[in-house]
C-alpha positions in Angstrom: 0.3 0.0 0.2 1.3 3.3 -0.8 1.8 6.2 1.5 0.2 9.2 1.3 2.2 11.2 3.5 4.1 14.0 1.9 7.8 15.0 2.5 8.3 17.8 4.6 9.7 20.7 3.0 13.6 21.0 3.2 13.8 23.9 5.8 10.7 23.9 8.1 11.8 27.3 9.3 11.5 28.9 5.7 8.3 30.2 4.5 7.1 32.0 1.4 8.4 35.5 0.8 11.6 34.4 2.0 10.8 35.0 5.8 9.8 32.3 8.1 6.1 31.4 8.4 5.7 33.4 11.7 7.5 36.3 10.3 5.2 36.4 7.2 1.9 35.9 9.2 3.2 38.7 11.7 4.0 40.7 8.6 0.6 40.6 7.1 -1.4 41.0 10.0 0.9 44.5 11.0 0.0 45.6 7.5 -3.6 45.1 7.7 -4.0 46.5 11.2 -2.1 49.8 10.1 -4.8 50.2 7.6 -7.9 50.2 9.8 -9.5 53.4 10.0 -9.4 54.9 13.3 -13.4 56.3 12.7 -14.3 52.4 11.7 -12.8 51.7 15.1 -14.4 54.7 17.0 -17.8 53.4 15.4 -17.1 50.0 16.4 -16.2 50.9 20.0 -19.6 53.1 20.1 -21.6 50.3 18.8 -20.2 47.7 21.4 -20.0 50.4 24.3 -23.7 51.2 23.9 -25.8 50.1 26.9 -29.3 48.0 26.7 -30.5 45.4 24.7 -29.1 42.1 23.8 -26.2 41.3 21.9 -25.9 38.6 19.1 -22.8 37.5 17.0 -22.7 35.6 13.8 -20.3 34.2 11.2 -19.8 31.0 9.3 -16.8 28.7 9.7 -13.9 30.3 11.2 -15.2 33.8 11.0 -18.1 32.4 13.3 -15.2 30.7 15.8 -13.8 34.5 15.9 -17.8 35.8 16.3 -18.0 33.5 19.4 -14.6 34.8 20.8 -15.7 38.3 20.5 -19.3 37.5 22.0 -17.4 35.8 25.1 -15.5 39.2 25.5 -18.3 41.4 25.4 -20.2 39.4 28.0 -17.1 39.8 30.2 -18.0 43.7 29.6 -21.2 42.7 31.3 -23.5 42.6 28.2 -26.0 40.1 27.5 -24.7 37.9 24.5 -25.7 35.4 22.5 -24.0 33.4 19.5 -26.6 33.0 16.8 -27.6 29.4 16.2 -27.0 28.6 19.6 -30.2 26.5 21.3 -30.4 29.1 23.9 -30.4 32.4 21.8 -33.6 34.4 21.8 -35.5 36.0 19.2 -33.8 39.3 17.8 -35.5 42.6 18.0 -35.8 46.2 18.4 -33.0 47.4 20.5 -30.8 44.4 20.0 -27.4 44.6 18.2 -25.9 42.1 15.7 -22.3 41.6 15.0 -21.8 39.7 11.6 -18.6 38.7 10.4 -17.9 38.0 6.9 -14.7 38.6 4.9 -16.6 38.8 1.7 -19.7 39.9 2.9 -21.3 37.9 0.6 -21.5 34.6 2.9 -25.3 33.5 2.1 -26.3 32.6 5.9 -24.6 35.5 7.3 -26.4 37.9 4.8 -29.6 36.4 5.3 -29.2 36.4 9.5 -28.1 40.5 9.2 -31.5 40.9 6.8 -33.5 39.3 9.5 -31.8 41.1 12.3 -32.5 44.2 10.4 -36.0 43.8 9.7 -36.7 43.1 13.2 -35.5 46.3 14.3 -31.9 45.6 15.5 -28.6 47.6 14.8 -26.0 46.0 12.9 -22.1 46.1 12.8 -20.5 44.3 10.0 -17.0 43.3 10.0 -16.0 42.6 6.6 -12.9 43.1 4.0 -15.5 44.5 1.4 -17.2 47.9 1.9 -18.9 47.1 -1.5 -20.7 44.2 -0.4 -24.4 43.4 0.2 -23.2 42.8 3.9 -21.9 46.1 4.2 -24.8 47.6 2.6 -27.1 46.5 5.4 -24.7 47.5 8.0 -25.6 50.7 10.4 -21.9 50.5 11.0 -19.0 48.9 9.4 -15.4 47.6 10.7 -13.5 47.1 7.3 -10.4 45.1 7.6 -8.6 45.4 4.2 -7.1 41.8 3.6 -7.2 40.9 0.2 -4.0 40.0 -0.6 -2.3 36.9 1.4 0.0 34.4 1.6 -2.0 32.3 4.1 -4.7 30.0 3.1 -8.8 31.2 2.9 -9.6 33.7 5.0 -6.8 33.3 7.5 -5.7 36.9 7.6 -9.3 38.0 8.0 -10.2 36.1 10.9 -6.8 36.8 12.8 -7.3 40.6 12.3 -10.9 40.2 13.1 -10.1 38.7 16.7 -7.4 41.4 17.6 -9.4 44.4 16.5 -12.4 43.3 18.2 -10.3 42.2 21.4 -8.8 46.1 20.6 -12.0 47.4 21.1 -12.7 45.5 24.5 -9.7 46.7 25.9 -10.8 50.3 25.0 -13.9 49.8 26.2 -12.4 48.3 29.6 -10.0 51.0 29.6 -7.5 48.5 30.9 -8.8 49.5 34.1 -8.1 46.9 37.3 -11.5 47.1 38.7 -13.2 46.8 35.2 -11.0 43.7 34.8 -11.7 42.4 38.3 -15.5 42.3 37.2 -14.9 40.7 34.1 -12.7 38.1 35.8 -15.8 37.3 37.9 -18.1 37.0 34.9 -15.4 34.5 33.2 -16.5 30.9 33.0 -15.7 28.9 35.7 -17.4 25.4 34.7 -14.3 24.7 32.5 
């Protein structure tokens, strides 16, 4: 029986574009983060800083995993949060907020869910790489991550940057205040 294992590259430390894989990823992430517009960050912080209503987070695939991580962090800030599609997520309605992540802004299920949320009166923050996408057109606020060119597979660069930017917004909202962090720690999951 023939082996299906492929040979490892000659130098495991060599990556695309002549640098180590870690250096390539770090450079790509840094380049995108430098291009994120401060007004977009301000709008995202204002959106996530709003009080009242419930917070819903959605995305598909790895973007969905990032959405769930962001939901956890916003929950640590004291908001009532739900990951769309979970059995305990309630109906969305007026006064609620949806954060939708999609690099292309064309992911059919995310686009559909965002449309339903807007029809039901929820406010929508879209995190995307395409400002001209149908999802971006639905948004009340947008956070654009310019991740068009990448050496990495698929949407890896978008997902990495989305997580970092949303964590940075959470840090901004907490003010890195030790008392706020203590309250966040008290809300951190302890059934693990």
